[in-house]
PAROBA-618403 format. One line per 3 residues: number of its first residue (from 1); for each residue x, y, z of N, C-alpha, C, O. Coordinates in pm, 1 decimal. Each point is the difference from the previous one (the first is absolute). Layout:
# PAROBA-618403
NUM) X:Y:Z:X:Y:Z:X:Y:Z:X:Y:Z; ...
END
This chain:
# PAROBA-618403
1) -5538.4:15032.2:16048.1:-77.6:-31.1:144.1:-103.2:49.7:-39.6:-38.6:90.7:-73.7; -41.6:-254.8:208.5:-143.0:-60.1:41.7:-6.0:137.3:78.5:96.9:57.3:49.8; -249.4:-8.4:-47.8:-85.3:-13.2:98.1:-125.6:16.7:12.7:-78.9:53.5:-77.9
4) 58.4:-109.3:196.6:-143.7:-81.8:97.3:-60.2:78.1:101.3:45.3:38.9:107.6; -145.6:-24.2:-156.5:-107.3:8.1:73.8:-49.9:-32.2:112.5:-82.7:-85.8:-30.9; 78.8:99.4:148.6:-17.6:-84.6:102.8:-9.3:80.9:168.3:74.1:76.5:61.6
7) -215.9:-146.7:-31.5:45.2:78.0:67.7:-146.7:114.3:44.8:-81.4:-6.6:92.1; 104.6:138.1:-243.0:-50.8:104.8:-42.2:128.8:43.1:27.9:-1.7:94.4:79.0; 139.1:-136.2:-122.4:162.8:49.4:-16.9:33.5:-119.9:-121.7:7.7:-119.7:-27.7
10) 9.2:313.4:-35.4:74.9:-103.3:-55.3:238.6:-63.2:19.4:94.1:52.1:60.0; -104.3:-154.1:-132.2:156.4:5.7:48.0:10.2:-30.7:-80.8:-109.7:-43.4:-35.1; 213.9:24.8:-76.1:153.7:28.9:-26.9:52.1:-75.1:-9.1:78.1:51.8:79.8
13) 0.4:-207.5:-118.0:106.5:-66.3:-73.6:66.1:47.5:-76.3:-56.4:27.6:-105.8; 222.0:10.2:118.4:96.9:-19.2:-65.1:5.9:208.7:14.0:85.4:53.9:-70.3; -153.7:16.2:136.9:34.1:163.1:5.1:71.7:-21.4:129.2:32.1:-107.3:51.1
16) -9.4:249.4:-0.2:106.7:93.7:49.1:34.8:-85.5:105.1:107.5:-48.3:35.8; -255.4:38.0:17.9:-62.1:-13.8:150.0:-15.1:-150.5:-3.2:-69.4:-73.6:-70.2; 159.2:49.4:171.6:-54.2:-173.9:40.1:-75.6:-41.7:-8.8:-91.4:82.3:-3.5
19) 41.8:-228.2:-8.8:-134.4:-32.0:32.6:-96.1:11.7:144.4:-120.3:21.6:14.8; 247.5:-49.9:97.2:14.8:-16.4:116.3:-71.2:149.4:16.9:-117.2:22.3:30.4; 255.0:102.4:-68.0:-61.3:155.9:73.6:-119.8:-26.9:-24.1:-65.1:-40.2:96.4
22) -27.3:56.0:-271.1:-68.4:89.6:-9.2:-125.6:-41.1:128.9:-50.5:89.3:68.0; -4.2:-308.4:-42.8:-34.3:-6.1:96.3:-0.6:42.1:151.4:-102.1:24.2:64.4; 264.9:-17.5:-4.4:18.7:87.4:102.4:-62.6:122.5:-1.3:-64.4:39.7:97.1
25) 78.3:27.7:-204.5:-90.6:174.8:8.9:-99.8:-73.5:36.8:-14.7:-17.7:120.9; -109.2:-63.5:-245.6:-82.4:14.4:38.9:-85.1:11.2:159.0:-86.0:76.4:43.9; 168.4:-207.5:18.1:-41.6:-43.9:58.7:77.3:50.2:141.4:-2.9:-84.0:89.9
28) 67.1:202.6:-61.6:26.8:135.0:53.9:-54.6:120.0:-41.0:36.2:99.1:63.6; -165.8:-73.4:-213.9:-50.1:108.7:25.4:-63.3:-23.9:77.6:-14.5:64.6:103.8; -67.6:-216.0:-151.1:-139.5:-63.8:43.3:-71.1:31.2:224.9:-110.9:26.5:46.4
31) 327.0:-64.2:57.6:-36.0:33.3:51.5:-16.2:145.8:87.2:-90.6:27.4:78.7; 239.8:81.1:-128.2:-105.9:68.5:-46.5:-74.0:65.0:-54.5:6.2:122.7:7.9; -68.3:-165.5:-56.2:-95.4:72.9:-11.8:-156.5:24.9:81.5:-85.3:88.4:-9.1
34) 100.4:-245.9:112.2:-71.8:-42.2:143.9:-109.2:-171.5:-61.3:-55.8:-88.9:64.5; 73.0:118.5:-229.3:9.3:-152.3:-0.1:32.3:-176.0:36.2:-16.2:-111.6:-49.5; 86.8:196.4:202.1:52.0:-117.8:118.9:84.4:74.0:69.4:98.9:69.9:-22.1
37) -189.6:-116.7:147.8:-39.6:100.9:128.8:225.2:-91.6:50.0:93.2:-68.6:-42.0; -143.9:147.9:150.0:135.5:-102.3:116.0:-63.9:-127.0:52.9:-113.2:-22.6:42.8; 269.4:-87.9:-66.1:-108.3:-77.3:10.4:-70.1:-121.7:-36.2:-27.3:-114.8:35.0
40) 7.0:243.7:-165.1:-67.2:-116.5:-108.1:86.8:-97.1:-125.9:91.1:58.9:-58.1; -114.2:-175.2:26.3:57.1:-122.4:-88.2:19.0:80.8:-122.1:-96.3:72.3:-25.6; 232.3:-63.8:-86.3:-75.4:38.7:-73.6:32.9:-118.6:-50.9:21.6:-94.4:75.9
43) -9.3:76.0:-266.3:-39.7:-55.8:-35.6:99.5:-172.2:0.3:103.5:33.8:-57.6; -94.1:-124.4:77.9:63.8:-135.8:26.4:35.0:27.8:-126.0:-53.4:78.5:-78.3; 181.0:-173.6:57.9:70.7:-26.4:-161.4:-116.4:-52.8:-36.7:-102.3:68.3:-6.4
46) 106.3:-207.5:-23.9:-92.7:-47.3:-61.8:-120.1:100.3:-60.1:-50.2:-28.4:-108.8; -1.9:166.7:195.4:-91.1:43.4:-71.8:18.6:84.6:-110.8:-73.2:36.7:-91.9; 259.7:-2.3:143.0:53.9:155.3:-44.4:3.3:-111.7:-217.3:-13.0:58.7:-107.4
49) 38.8:-251.5:130.7:22.3:44.7:-90.6:-166.0:-17.7:-66.4:-35.8:75.1:-90.7; -57.3:-181.1:146.4:-109.1:80.2:-98.3:-50.7:108.2:6.6:-85.9:20.9:-85.6; 125.9:137.8:226.2:-37.8:85.0:-74.7:85.6:52.2:-89.5:-54.7:25.2:-107.4
52) 167.2:-0.3:112.9:99.9:74.3:-149.7:57.7:-69.1:-35.4:120.5:25.0:-5.4; -171.3:-158.2:-42.1:27.0:-89.4:-71.1:184.0:-59.6:-25.6:58.5:-41.2:-100.2; -14.6:62.6:241.5:175.8:-9.8:3.3:16.6:-153.3:44.9:-90.5:-70.3:45.0
55) 216.6:34.7:-64.9:70.2:-101.2:78.4:-10.6:39.8:155.0:-12.2:115.2:41.6; 20.8:-258.9:54.3:81.6:9.8:140.3:67.5:60.4:14.5:-32.4:95.4:70.8; 168.4:-98.1:-119.1:147.7:26.9:32.0:-86.3:152.4:-58.2:-64.5:36.1:98.5
58) 51.4:14.3:-156.7:-86.0:156.1:-38.3:-25.6:37.4:125.2:76.7:55.3:78.7; -216.6:-96.0:-59.2:-39.7:33.5:183.1:68.6:55.6:32.1:13.6:122.1:-7.4; 106.0:-272.2:94.3:52.6:16.2:170.8:105.4:91.1:-88.6:69.7:58.5:82.9
61) -28.9:-21.9:-214.5:36.2:115.7:10.4:-42.7:174.3:40.1:53.7:89.2:65.6; -182.7:-103.7:-148.0:-18.7:116.5:51.6:-60.4:-5.5:233.5:13.0:94.3:78.2; -58.3:-206.7:-52.1:11.1:8.4:140.4:132.8:77.4:48.7:-0.5:111.3:52.6
64) 146.5:-212.1:-87.2:22.9:77.5:-12.0:99.9:104.0:15.6:106.6:3.1:61.5; -174.8:90.2:-140.5:22.2:117.8:-62.1:-115.8:80.4:109.1:18.8:92.5:79.0; -136.9:-166.2:-110.3:-124.3:103.2:131.7:70.1:54.4:173.3:-2.9:104.9:64.4
67) 83.1:-295.4:-35.4:61.1:34.6:177.0:154.1:73.0:-48.0:62.3:85.4:63.0; -37.3:-128.1:-151.1:167.0:179.2:31.4:-66.4:107.6:-20.5:49.6:73.2:85.7; -153.6:9.4:-157.3:-88.7:72.5:49.8:-9.8:40.2:117.7:18.9:121.1:11.5
70) -40.2:-173.7:77.2:-98.3:-67.4:89.8:-139.6:46.7:56.8:-47.4:53.5:100.2; 8.7:-105.1:-223.1:-194.0:51.1:-22.2:-24.3:-140.1:88.7:-45.4:4.5:114.3; 85.6:-143.8:-189.4:-72.7:-114.8:67.8:121.3:-95.3:115.7:112.5:32.7:37.8
73) -151.3:-91.5:-23.7:9.5:-149.6:166.6:-21.1:-139.1:-85.0:-102.9:-29.2:-61.0; 203.2:-37.8:68.4:-69.6:-129.7:5.2:62.1:-73.3:94.3:112.4:6.3:49.9; -255.7:-115.5:-25.4:-1.0:-89.3:86.1:21.9:-167.2:-89.0:-80.1:-44.5:-82.2
76) 152.0:6.4:107.4:24.0:-124.5:-13.0:-119.0:-114.5:-23.0:-60.7:-26.5:103.8; 10.6:-57.0:-241.0:-88.8:-29.8:23.2:-102.6:79.2:8.4:-104.0:-65.8:1.1; 82.6:208.1:7.0:-174.8:-0.6:0.1:36.9:127.8:-124.2:-33.6:-30.9:-114.3
79) 68.9:105.0:124.1:18.9:49.5:-106.6:104.9:213.1:73.8:59.6:31.4:103.1; -99.2:49.9:-240.9:68.2:95.8:-31.8:-191.7:148.2:64.1:-114.3:32.0:-32.8; 209.3:-10.3:121.0:-86.8:152.5:15.7:23.5:94.7:68.6:79.9:2.0:93.7
82) -193.4:149.5:-159.7:44.1:149.8:12.1:79.1:33.4:198.6:-41.5:-15.5:114.8; 181.7:70.9:-187.8:42.2:34.9:164.6:-72.7:145.3:26.5:-49.1:57.5:-97.2; 41.9:1.9:226.4:-115.1:61.4:91.6:60.7:185.4:-59.8:-57.5:100.4:42.0
END
């Protein structure tokens, strides 16, 4: 198991929790903690890649998970934003 410490968060590669879920949980926590407010943009796929050290496909899965949780909505060509 590989452990990476990025964005102040420990990401465990090869552990029982998929990397995309760890990142999605972290962003969800940040939304609930008030770090992001209604209609604020969450980190873009490129920003997630840099901030968390993940692949673009992983970042896409993170966004899809947050959409399924109804925490964010996406505007094509613009980004993903916090729901109210």
